[in-house]
C-alpha positions in Angstrom: 39.2 -5.2 -6.0 37.5 -7.4 -8.4 34.0 -6.8 -6.9 32.0 -8.1 -9.9 33.5 -11.6 -8.9 32.6 -10.9 -5.2 29.0 -10.1 -6.1 28.8 -13.3 -8.2 30.3 -15.3 -5.4 27.9 -13.9 -2.7 24.9 -14.4 -4.9 25.9 -17.9 -5.6 26.3 -18.7 -1.8 23.0 -17.1 -1.0 21.3 -19.1 -3.8 22.9 -22.4 -2.7 21.8 -21.7 0.7 18.2 -21.2 -0.3 18.2 -24.3 -2.3 19.7 -26.3 0.7 16.9 -24.9 2.9 14.3 -25.9 0.3 12.4 -27.9 3.0 11.3 -24.7 4.7 7.6 -23.8 4.5 7.9 -20.2 3.1 10.4 -19.0 0.5 13.1 -16.6 1.9 13.4 -13.3 0.2 16.3 -12.7 -2.2 19.0 -10.5 -0.6 21.5 -8.6 -2.6 24.7 -7.1 -1.3 26.1 -4.5 -3.8 29.7 -3.5 -4.2 28.7 -0.1 -2.9 27.3 -1.8 0.3 30.6 -3.6 0.9 32.5 -0.4 0.3 30.3 1.6 2.6 30.7 -1.1 5.4 34.5 -1.1 4.9 34.7 2.7 5.1 32.3 3.1 8.0 33.7 4.8 11.1 30.7 5.0 13.4 30.5 3.1 16.8 28.6 -0.1 16.0 30.1 -2.3 13.3 33.5 -0.5 13.0 35.8 -3.3 14.1 38.1 -5.4 11.9 35.3 -8.0 11.4 32.3 -6.0 10.0 29.1 -8.0 9.7 27.1 -6.7 6.7 23.9 -8.7 7.1 22.4 -11.7 8.7 19.7 -13.4 6.7 17.1 -15.8 8.2 16.7 -18.5 5.6 14.2 -20.6 7.7 16.3 -23.7 8.4 19.4 -21.6 9.2 20.8 -18.1 9.2 23.5 -16.8 6.9 25.9 -14.0 7.9 27.9 -12.0 5.4 30.8 -9.9 6.7 33.8 -8.1 5.3 37.2 -8.0 6.9 40.3 -5.8 6.3 43.5 -6.8 8.1 46.5 -4.7 8.3 50.1 -5.7 7.9 51.6 -8.2 10.2 55.1 -7.9 11.8 57.7 -10.6 10.8 58.3 -13.0 13.7 55.5 -11.8 15.8 53.3 -14.3 17.5 50.2 -15.4 15.4 46.8 -14.8 17.0 44.4 -17.7 16.8 40.6 -17.5 17.0 37.9 -20.2 16.7 34.1 -20.1 16.6 32.4 -23.0 18.4 29.1 -23.0 16.4 29.6 -21.0 13.2 31.5 -22.1 10.0 33.2 -19.5 7.8 33.7 -19.4 4.1 36.5 -16.9 3.2 36.6 -15.4 -0.3 39.8 -13.2 -0.6 39.2 -10.0 -2.6 42.5 -8.1 -2.4 46.0 -8.4 -0.9 47.8 -11.6 0.2 49.0 -13.4 3.2 49.3 -16.6 5.0 46.3 -18.2 6.6 47.3 -20.4 9.7 44.8 -23.1 10.8 44.6 -26.0 13.2 47.5 -26.8 15.5 47.7 -25.9 19.2 46.6 -22.7 20.7 48.3 -21.2 23.8 46.7 -19.1 26.4 43.2 -19.7 25.0 40.4 -17.7 26.4 36.7 -17.2 25.6 35.6 -13.9 24.3 32.9 -12.2 26.5 29.5 -12.9 25.1 28.4 -9.3 25.2 31.1 -8.2 22.8 29.9 -6.9 19.4 32.1 -9.4 17.6 30.5 -12.4 19.3 26.9 -11.0 19.3 26.8 -9.9 15.7 29.5 -11.8 13.7 30.6 -15.2 14.9 28.8 -16.4 18.0 30.7 -18.0 20.9 34.5 -17.8 20.2 37.8 -18.0 21.9 41.2 -16.7 21.0 44.9 -17.3 21.9 48.3 -17.7 20.2 49.2 -20.3 17.6 51.8 -23.0 18.4 52.2 -24.6 15.1 49.4 -25.0 12.7 49.0 -25.5 9.0 50.1 -22.5 6.8 48.8 -21.7 3.3 49.2 -18.7 1.2 46.0 -16.9 0.1 45.4 -14.3 -2.5 42.6 -12.8 -4.5 40.1 -15.3 -5.8 41.0 -18.0 -3.3 38.2 -19.6 -1.1 38.8 -21.3 2.1 36.1 -23.1 4.3 36.8 -23.1 8.1 34.6 -25.5 10.1 33.3 -24.6 13.6 36.0 -25.0 16.3 39.0 -24.8 14.0 41.5 -22.1 15.0 42.5 -19.7 12.3 44.5 -16.6 12.0 46.9 -14.6 9.6 50.5 -14.0 9.2 52.7 -12.6 6.5 50.4 -9.8 5.3 52.6 -7.2 3.7 50.1 -4.4 3.4 46.6 -5.4 3.9 44.2 -8.3 3.2 40.5 -8.0 2.5 38.1 -10.8 2.3 34.4 -11.6 2.6 33.3 -14.1 5.3 30.1 -16.0 4.6 28.9 -17.6 7.8 26.3 -20.5 7.8 24.6 -20.5 11.3 22.6 -23.7 11.8 22.5 -23.0 15.6 20.8 -19.5 15.3 23.4 -17.8 17.3 23.6 -14.8 14.9 21.0 -12.0 15.1 18.4 -12.7 12.3 17.7 -9.7 10.2 20.9 -7.7 11.3 21.8 -5.0 8.8 25.1 -3.0 9.3 24.2 0.6 10.6 25.5 2.3 7.4 23.0 0.3 5.3 19.9 0.9 7.4 17.4 3.0 5.9 
């Protein structure tokens, strides 16, 4: 993993967010997420925060919150249905760190159902969300160094992952649905 590029990207997103929220009355503290933090969260096997989507931190920037998560997806099976998910109130910016695959977005979603609001995934990582199975959609190959912005409400999912795919998800939250001040359990001191 080219983590020095990841650290620079995350720092740039946090700085841009702080500039964008410049109208707030008090400056937000600078938050750094080190490579060792990302690795610790990826390798964590405890109860809270051990799913595929692992929220690292949620920072309150005054005018909005910003979540940073890391995801590692395993290989997909050729010809299998592609799962779709959409988040109604939170956008995502994906920065691909390792592996490769096909990101599927848009299109129709069959058998769509809302995720229960009490699930960890909804509470900590993405806010109100629904999932189902893609029927169509736009397909694009993604690889390390690529960045993709997924607006709220746009279904997205992955296909054609040979081994695994790891990426950061930066989540601007202007509706305050993510828990301000959240820190992954492995990083709490």
